[in-house]
C-alpha positions in Angstrom: -8.3 25.8 36.5 -9.7 25.2 33.2 -7.9 25.8 30.0 -9.5 29.4 29.2 -8.5 30.6 32.8 -5.1 29.5 32.5 -4.6 31.0 29.0 -6.3 34.2 30.1 -3.8 34.6 33.1 -0.9 34.1 30.8 -2.0 36.7 28.2 -2.6 39.2 31.0 0.7 38.6 32.2 2.1 38.9 28.7 0.3 42.2 28.3 0.8 43.9 31.7 4.0 42.6 33.1 6.1 42.0 29.8 4.3 44.6 28.0 4.4 42.7 24.7 2.4 43.8 21.5 -1.1 42.9 20.5 0.4 40.8 17.4 2.9 38.9 19.9 0.0 38.3 22.3 -1.9 36.7 19.5 1.1 34.4 18.3 1.2 33.2 21.6 -2.3 32.5 22.1 -2.4 30.8 18.5 0.2 28.5 19.6 -1.4 27.5 22.8 -4.8 27.1 20.8 -3.0 24.6 18.5 -1.7 22.7 21.3 -5.1 22.4 23.0 -6.6 21.2 19.8 -3.8 18.6 19.4 -4.7 17.3 22.8 -8.4 17.4 22.2 -8.0 15.5 18.9 -5.7 13.0 20.6 -7.9 12.5 23.8 -11.0 10.4 24.7 -13.5 13.2 24.6 -12.6 14.6 28.1 -11.9 18.2 28.7 -8.1 19.1 28.1 -6.5 19.5 31.5 -3.2 21.5 30.8 -1.9 20.8 34.2 -1.4 17.1 33.6 0.7 17.3 30.5 4.3 15.6 30.7 7.2 15.7 28.6 6.1 12.6 26.5 2.8 14.8 25.5 5.2 17.6 24.5 7.5 15.2 22.4 4.6 13.7 20.5 3.1 17.2 19.7 6.7 18.2 18.5 6.6 14.8 16.1 3.4 15.8 14.9 4.6 19.4 13.8 7.5 17.8 11.9 5.2 15.3 10.3 2.7 17.8 9.0 5.7 19.8 7.4 6.0 22.9 9.4 9.2 24.6 8.9 11.8 24.5 11.6 11.6 28.3 12.4 7.9 27.8 13.0 8.2 24.9 15.1 10.9 26.6 17.3 8.6 29.6 17.9 5.7 27.0 18.8 7.8 25.3 21.3 9.2 28.5 22.6 5.6 30.0 23.3 4.6 26.5 25.0 7.8 26.6 27.0 7.1 30.2 28.1 3.4 29.3 28.9 4.4 26.5 31.3 7.3 28.4 32.8 4.4 31.0 33.8 2.5 28.1 35.2 5.3 26.5 37.0 6.2 30.0 38.7 2.7 30.4 39.8 2.7 26.9 41.2 0.0 25.7 39.0 2.3 22.9 37.6 5.4 21.5 39.3 7.4 20.9 36.1 7.7 22.3 32.6 6.9 19.6 29.9 8.6 21.8 27.3 11.9 22.5 29.4 13.8 19.5 27.7 12.3 19.4 24.3 15.2 19.8 21.9 14.6 20.7 18.3 16.0 18.6 15.3 19.4 20.0 14.0 19.7 20.9 10.2 20.8 17.6 8.5 19.7 15.3 11.3 18.7 11.8 10.6 15.2 10.6 10.8 13.9 9.0 14.1 15.4 5.8 14.9 13.7 2.7 13.8 12.4 0.0 16.0 14.5 -3.2 16.9 12.6 -6.4 16.4 11.9 -6.8 20.2 10.4 -3.6 20.2 8.2 -4.5 17.4 7.3 -7.7 19.1 6.4 -6.0 22.3 4.1 -3.6 20.5 2.3 -6.3 18.5 1.9 -8.5 21.6 0.0 -5.7 23.2 -2.5 -5.0 20.3 -2.8 -8.9 19.7 -4.0 -9.3 23.4 -6.7 -6.9 23.0 -9.6 -8.3 21.2 -12.1 -5.3 21.8 -13.1 -3.0 18.9 -10.3 -0.4 19.7 -7.9 -3.3 20.0 -8.9 -4.4 16.5 -8.4 -0.9 15.1 -5.0 -0.7 16.8 -3.6 -4.0 15.4 -4.6 -2.8 12.0 -3.3 0.4 12.6 0.1 -1.0 13.3 0.0 -3.4 10.5 -0.6 -0.7 8.0 2.0 1.7 9.4 4.8 -0.9 9.5 3.4 -3.1 6.5 3.1 -0.1 4.3 5.4 2.4 5.3 2.6 4.9 5.1 3.2 8.4 6.7 0.8 9.1 9.9 -1.0 11.7 7.5 -1.6 9.1 4.7 -2.8 6.6 7.1 -5.2 8.9 8.6 -6.4 9.8 4.9 -7.1 6.2 4.3 -10.6 5.3 2.8 -12.4 2.2 2.2 -12.2 2.9 -1.7 -8.5 3.0 -1.3 -8.4 -0.6 -0.4 -8.4 -3.7 -2.8 -8.8 -6.5 -0.7 -8.5 -9.2 -3.5 -5.3 -7.9 -4.9 -4.2 -6.8 -1.3 -3.0 -3.4 -2.4 -3.6 0.3 -1.1 -3.6 3.2 -3.2 -2.0 5.7 -1.0 -2.4 9.7 -1.5 1.1 11.2 -0.5 2.7 14.6 -0.5 1.5 16.8 -3.5 -1.5 14.6 -3.9 0.7 12.1 -5.7 -0.6 8.7 -5.3 1.2 5.1 -5.2 0.1 1.6 -5.0 1.6 -0.3 -2.2 0.9 -4.0 -1.3 0.2 -5.5 2.0 0.7 -9.0 3.5 -1.2 -11.6 5.1 -1.1 -10.1 8.7 -2.5 -6.9 7.6 -5.1 -8.7 5.5 -6.2 -10.6 8.5 -6.2 -7.6 10.7 -8.2 -5.6 8.1 -10.8 -8.5 7.8 -11.3 -8.6 11.4 -11.7 -4.8 11.9 -14.1 -4.3 8.8 -16.1 -7.2 10.2 -16.2 -6.8 14.0 -15.1 -3.2 14.8 -15.7 -0.5 12.3 -19.4 -0.7 11.6 -19.9 -0.9 15.4 -17.7 2.1 16.1 -19.2 4.0 13.1 -22.6 3.7 14.5 -21.9 5.9 17.3 -21.4 8.8 15.0 -24.1 10.6 13.3 -22.1 11.5 10.5 -21.3 8.7 8.1 -18.0 8.7 6.3 -15.7 6.3 4.5 -12.4 6.9 6.4 -10.9 3.5 7.3 -9.7 4.6 10.8 -12.4 5.7 13.2 -12.0 6.7 17.0 -14.2 5.6 19.7 -16.9 8.1 18.9 -17.2 6.8 15.2 -15.3 9.9 13.9 -12.5 9.9 11.6 -9.4 9.3 13.2 -6.8 12.1 12.9 -3.1 11.9 12.6 -2.6 13.5 16.0 -5.0 10.9 17.3 -2.9 8.1 15.7 0.2 9.6 17.5 -1.7 9.5 20.7 -2.6 6.0 20.3 0.9 5.0 19.6 2.1 6.7 22.8 -0.4 4.4 24.9 0.6 1.5 23.1 4.4 2.2 24.0 3.4 2.7 27.6 1.7 -0.7 27.7 4.2 -2.4 25.8 7.1 -0.9 28.6 9.0 0.8 26.0 10.8 3.7 27.5 11.7 5.7 24.5 9.5 7.9 22.8 8.0 6.5 19.7 6.2 8.0 16.5 4.2 6.9 13.6 7.2 7.9 11.4 9.5 5.3 13.1 7.2 2.7 11.5 8.1 4.1 8.1 11.7 4.4 9.0 11.6 0.6 10.1 9.8 -0.6 6.9 12.3 1.2 4.7 15.3 -0.4 6.8 14.0 -3.9 6.9 13.2 -3.8 3.3 16.6 -2.9 2.4 18.3 -5.2 4.9 16.5 -8.1 3.3 17.6 -7.4 -0.2 15.2 -4.9 -1.7 16.9 -2.5 -4.4 16.7 1.2 -3.6 14.5 2.2 -6.5 11.8 -0.3 -5.3 11.8 1.2 -1.8 11.9 4.8 -3.3 8.6 4.1 -5.1 7.0 2.2 -2.0 7.7 5.1 0.1 6.6 7.7 -2.6 9.8 9.7 -2.6 10.2 11.9 -5.7 14.0 11.9 -5.4 16.4 8.9 -4.7 18.6 10.9 -2.7 15.9 11.1 -0.1 15.7 7.3 0.1 19.5 7.0 0.5 19.1 8.0 4.1 17.5 4.7 4.8 20.4 2.7 3.6 22.0 2.2 6.9 21.8 -1.2 8.5 21.6 -2.4 12.0 25.0 -3.5 13.8 23.6 -6.9 13.9 23.1 -7.1 10.1 26.4 -5.9 9.4 28.2 -8.3 12.0 26.0 -11.2 10.2 27.4 -10.1 6.9 30.9 -9.8 8.0 30.9 -13.5 9.6 29.1 -14.9 6.4 31.3 -13.3 3.8 34.7 -12.5 5.2 36.8 -15.5 5.3 38.8 -14.4 8.5 36.0 -13.4 10.4 35.8 -17.0 12.2 38.1 -19.6 12.8 
């Protein structure tokens, strides 16, 4: 059954059996519609099949909600709506499992998503480096920008050609509250950018009837959305054999962590991340166990014989 049919059956169930109010029904419908829109933006142009959704899709959707700034109460309602929708489908043998059954919301004060370990990053970059197709070149640049600048997924999706200074190797990023910051990028990102602009973006853009200046484009030549980026990362993680869910925000977390672990001061990291308050940046001051152990061995006289 298609999306409209499944949604209609669920709304009939809410109206007839649960006797929910019209406003409540509309709220459920709105939440399902947003999820379908996310899947559509993230997909490859094919019609959305709600019966093939897995828990990974549900978690990536949840990450997107947090990234775009939905408040905790709103996110909890949306997850509850979709959990109820799939519970209905499960009870009617349309699906075998509920992808939202095991989704857990962040608790108040919870730390940001975990950062990548070096081996995990290497696996992801190995995947994109091995793919020399147009989309492979785009994905390589995407990883270089996310990891090499600490940009938020919404900021990466909003990048335009005019924000790039290839001579100075800096990007002007527009962040929250339309605040701008200038962030440098390195040789790896510069090489990836040159390859993408020369061998991929013009060809991809030619597939669209609408010309635009967005840096990242999808396979149809349209501007790549934030949810589209999250979907791409999900697919790259699968190819790399990573078992944990990843998100674009993990690259930002890793960027800040690596900067601090390699000697950057907190104020510099604050400016590069675009934080208005230093206290926000302080959450990144954790270091890996390996870094702690190395410092202990290097500087404590009785660490080794």
